[in-house]
GUSEVEX-238573 format. One record per residue (C-alpha): z, y, x; residue in one letter. Coordinates in pm, whole numbers, padded with zeros to 5 digits, always signed. Last residue first. Layout:
N
ZYXa...
end
This chain:
334
+08384+08646+13593s+08316+08850+13908q+07949+08781+13986n+07843+08750+13623s+08012+09076+13534a+07864+09265+13827q+07516+09147+13726e+07589+09242+13365e+07665+09603+13449d+07958+09843+13421q+08234+09585+13399p+08503+09690+13150v+08807+09903+13242i+08674+10260+13257k+08425+10205+12974p+08725+10135+12744v+08888+10477+12788f+08641+10701+12606r+08636+10480+12296q+09014+10441+12323v+09042+10819+12309k+08860+10826+11978r+09085+10543+11863l+09397+10746+11944a+09275+11045+11742y+09196+10821+11445i+09542+10669+11477r+09706+11011+11478k+09505+11122+11175e+09597+10805+10982l+09965+10848+11066k+09957+11207+10938q+09785+11093+10619t+10039+10813+10586l+10336+11046+10616e+10193+11300+10373l+10092+11048+10107e+10410+10835+10117n+10317+10475+10053g+10185+10345+09723g+10055+10000+09811q+09705+10135+09860r+09838+10374+10125y+10004+10087+10313n+09674+09898+10301m+09492+10203+10443m+09739+10228+10729t+09694+09856+10800y+09314+09890+10808y+09325+10202+11025i+09542+10022+11282p+09283+09739+11280e+09001+09970+11382p+08853+09725+11639f+08833+09902+11972l+09161+09785+12125l+09110+09414+12053y+08750+09426+12180a+08859+09605+12497s+09130+09343+12556v+08862+09076+12519l+08606+09233+12751y+08869+09289+13018k+08987+08929+12978e+08631+08801+13037a+08609+09024+13343n+08909+08873+13519i+09233+09070+13511l+09441+09104+13827p+09784+08944+13772l+10088+09095+13943h+09962+09427+14079q+09730+09405+13781e+10007+09502+13541y+10094+09817+13733r+09725+09910+13748a+09680+09846+13376f+09968+10075+13286w+09843+10334+13536r+09501+10319+13370l+09680+10404+13046v+09818+10723+13199e+09484+10816+13359d+09304+10779+13027e+09531+11030+12858d+09841+10989+12652w+09978+11242+12408l+10292+11035+12377s+10467+10770+12169h+10174+10685+11940p+09973+10511+12218f+10241+10264+12324g+10226+10029+12026h+09851+09981+12052r+09861+09973+12431c+10130+09706+12455l+09961+09505+12181t+09630+09515+12369a+09802+09406+12690l+09987+09123+12516d+09666+08991+12359r+09458+09024+12675a+09697+08793+12861p+09538+08505+12665t+09777+08279+12482d+10070+08042+12520l+10309+08163+12256s+10590+08410+12183a+10608+08549+11831r+10990+08544+11798e+11035+08646+12162f+11251+08934+12044n+11419+09098+12343i+11294+09212+12683f+11536+09378+12924l+11518+09689+13142h+11814+09738+13377q+11968+10079+13434g+12330+09964+13394n+12341+10132+13053t+12059+09903+12940a+11706+10022+12865h+11592+09768+12606l+11236+09648+12550f+11170+09516+12199h+11183+09855+12023s+10955+09997+12292r+10681+09755+12196s+10539+09419+12302l+10539+09181+12007r+10360+08863+12120g+10564+08794+12433h+10281+08595+12590t+10332+08295+12817l+10000+08282+12995v+09660+08122+12939s+09353+08163+13156r+09000+08064+13059y+08754+07796+13159s+08392+07686+13124g+08246+07977+13319k+07943+08012+13093d+08155+07965+12780v+08399+08232+12895t+08134+08489+12990t+07936+08432+12669k+08244+08460+12444y+08389+08763+12623w+08049+08934+12596k+08039+08852+12224e+08388+08997+12185l+08271+09314+12357h+07983+09349+12110t+08215+09276+11816t+08450+09554+11926a+08156+09795+11954e+08043+09708+11600d+08396+09755+11463a+08421+10090+11642l+08091+10203+11490q+08207+10110+11141e+08531+10303+11192f+08332+10603+11318m+08118+10593+11006k+08443+10609+10803f+08570+10924+10976h+08518+11181+10700t+08583+10914+10437l+08932+10842+10572f+09021+11209+10612s+08919+11281+10254l+09098+10972+10125e+09425+11071+10294f+09401+11432+10174p+09344+11303+09817s+08991+11316+09689l+08897+11454+09350y+08602+11341+09137p+08655+10981+09253k+08362+10746+09313m+08358+10816+09688e+08718+10692+09712a+08633+10353+09564e+08341+10307+09804d+08556+10402+10104a+08831+10159+09997f+08572+09883+09959r+08430+09957+10304a+08778+09932+10461l+08841+09608+10272e+08509+09465+10391l+08593+09560+10750s+08931+09384+10721h+08768+09064+10594m+08503+09079+10867e+08770+09132+11133w+08964+08831+11011r+08652+08612+11011s+08553+08743+11355l+08893+08643+11494l+08882+08294+11347r+08517+08249+11449e+08590+08342+11810c+08875+08094+11842s+08676+07816+11677q+08369+07879+11891d+08586+07890+12206i+08731+07547+12123v+08388+07397+12045e+08228+07548+12356k+08488+07379+12572t+08711+07609+12775a+08925+07412+13019t+09250+07594+13083q+09366+07776+13396s+09738+07844+13397k+09943+08163+13427v+10323+08132+13382t+10474+08326+13673m+10191+08580+13685r+10220+08639+13310h+10595+08695+13331i+10555+08940+13620t+10277+09125+13439g+10509+09152+13139i+10756+09341+13357s+10503+09573+13523d+10337+09652+13191a+10683+09724+13045m+10754+09969+13326i+10424+10146+13259e+10491+10141+12884e+10836+10296+12930i+10663+10586+13102s+10748+10666+13461q+10958+10976+13527r+11282+10824+13402g+11484+10952+13107q+11551+10634+12910y+11812+10686+12640t+12101+10445+12680q+12169+10087+12579t+12471+09861+12543e+12357+09500+12528i+12528+09263+12281w+12507+08900+12393p+12266+08704+12178m+12294+08495+11862l+12029+08350+11634y+11963+08355+11260y+11683+08214+11048s+11582+08297+10693k+11447+08087+10408g+11786+08034+10245s+11963+07934+10569i+11816+07823+10902f+12037+07852+11212l+11867+07892+11550s+11957+07790+11906h+12115+07453+11828e+12342+07284+12084g+12616+07180+11838f+12855+07451+11959k+12574+07693+11879t+12333+07796+12153p+12301+08149+12291m+11970+08332+12315i+11925+08522+12641p+11838+08894+12671v+11546+08940+12907f+11490+09059+13263s+11627+08747+13434q+11330+08532+13533y+11473+08228+13711k+11161+08020+13634l+11382+07774+13445r+11528+08064+13244t+11183+08197+13162l+11081+07851+13040k+11397+07819+12830r+11332+08154+12661v+10971+08063+12588a+11065+07719+12449h+11330+07887+12236i+11071+08116+12081c+10819+07836+12031e+11088+07627+11859e+11178+07921+11636a+10813+07964+11545q+10794+07600+11437v+11124+07619+11247p+11015+07931+11051d+11096+08273+11190m+11182+08544+10934s+11473+08668+11143s+11834+08783+11116e+11979+08860+11459k+12346+08822+11552l+12430+09052+11844a+12750+08982+12035f+13056+09164+12170v+13319+08975+12372g+13544+08667+12355q+13805+08846+12141e+13527+08921+11896t+13309+09217+11802e+12988+09143+11614v+12697+09385+11597r+12473+09249+11324y+12099+09290+11370i+11846+09306+11088k+11900+09679+11033g+12216+09772+11221k+12503+09592+11045q+12854+09632+11187e+13104+09347+11206i+13460+09377+11342a+13731+09129+11453t+13490+08837+11443p+13610+08478+11503m+13362+08291+11722l+13336+07913+11753d+12957+07946+11768y+12893+07753+11446y+13182+07943+11290y+12977+08257+11351l+12756+08165+11057l+13056+08153+10822a+13174+08491+10949e+12828+08630+10875i+12852+08503+10515f+13203+08643+10474a+13077+08975+10613n+12804+08980+10348m
end
C-alpha cells in the first residue's frame, strides 16, 4: 500500500519519509511538512461540489476549515479504481475540554458560513412539489420497511431483545412519522405561499468527527464531500442528529445550539417547520433496523436502538419550542 500512496504523492511532488494509516486517512511525513491524504468515495460530480465549496469559502476569507491542496497539475482530486483521493495539511488535535458543547461551537461556525452564503431563491410550485415528493417518497419507503420488520417480528414465537424493544415502541414510530409529515406540509404551504426560499452553502455531514479541535485552540471543519447549496434546515437537523448521542442533552442545551446559530442567521418559519420535520421522522430507527437485519451485533444495536428511542422522545418535547405556536403567527412571520 505504501508504494501506491507514494505514487499518489508524486502528483504533489512529495517524497514521504513515513506513512501511517488512520482509517481512510494517511498521515504522511515529508521534508516539506506533514500532510493528510484522504481516501474518499466521491464521484467526479461530488468532488467538483466539494472543491467549489472550498473555493467559495476561500474567496469569502472564511478560515475555519482545513484547505484542500492542488496537485502540481492543478487538480484537487485524484480518481483511481473507483475511489478518489485528496491532500490536506495535517492538523494536530487535542481533546476539547471547554465549558460549551462542541455542538454549540459548531452551530456558531456553521451559522457564520450560512450567513456568508445565504441567497433568496424563487420557489415555483413545480420545484417545491418535486422536492416534497422526493422526501415523502423516501419516508414512505422507510416507513414501509419499519412496518414490514414489525410484522415479521410479530410472527415469531420468540422475540430477540432488539425486536421486543422495536415492537414496544412501534406505535411511537408511526406517530413520529405522522408528525414529521404534518410539519413538512406546513413547510410546503408556507413556502409556496411566499414564493421563495433561502439556500446556503451546506456542509452536509456536520458531526464531531468532521470538526477538529486543533492544538492551537482553533476549531476547523473538514470533509466537505457532501457540500451543496441547500436549505439551512438540513445542516441544523444533521447537527442535532449527530450531536444527541454525545450527551444526556436537554431542551435548554439544544435551544442554545439554535440560539448560537441564529445570532448569525435567524430562521424563518418555513425553515423551522422543515428542521422539525427532519428531526421528527424516525430515520435513525430505520438505519438501526437495517443494520440489525444485516446481522449486526445484537447487544450493541439494542443499546443503540434504546438510545435513539430516548432521543426521539425528547425531540417530540423539544420541537414545540422552535415551531410557530399558531397559524396567524406563522403567516405573519414567514
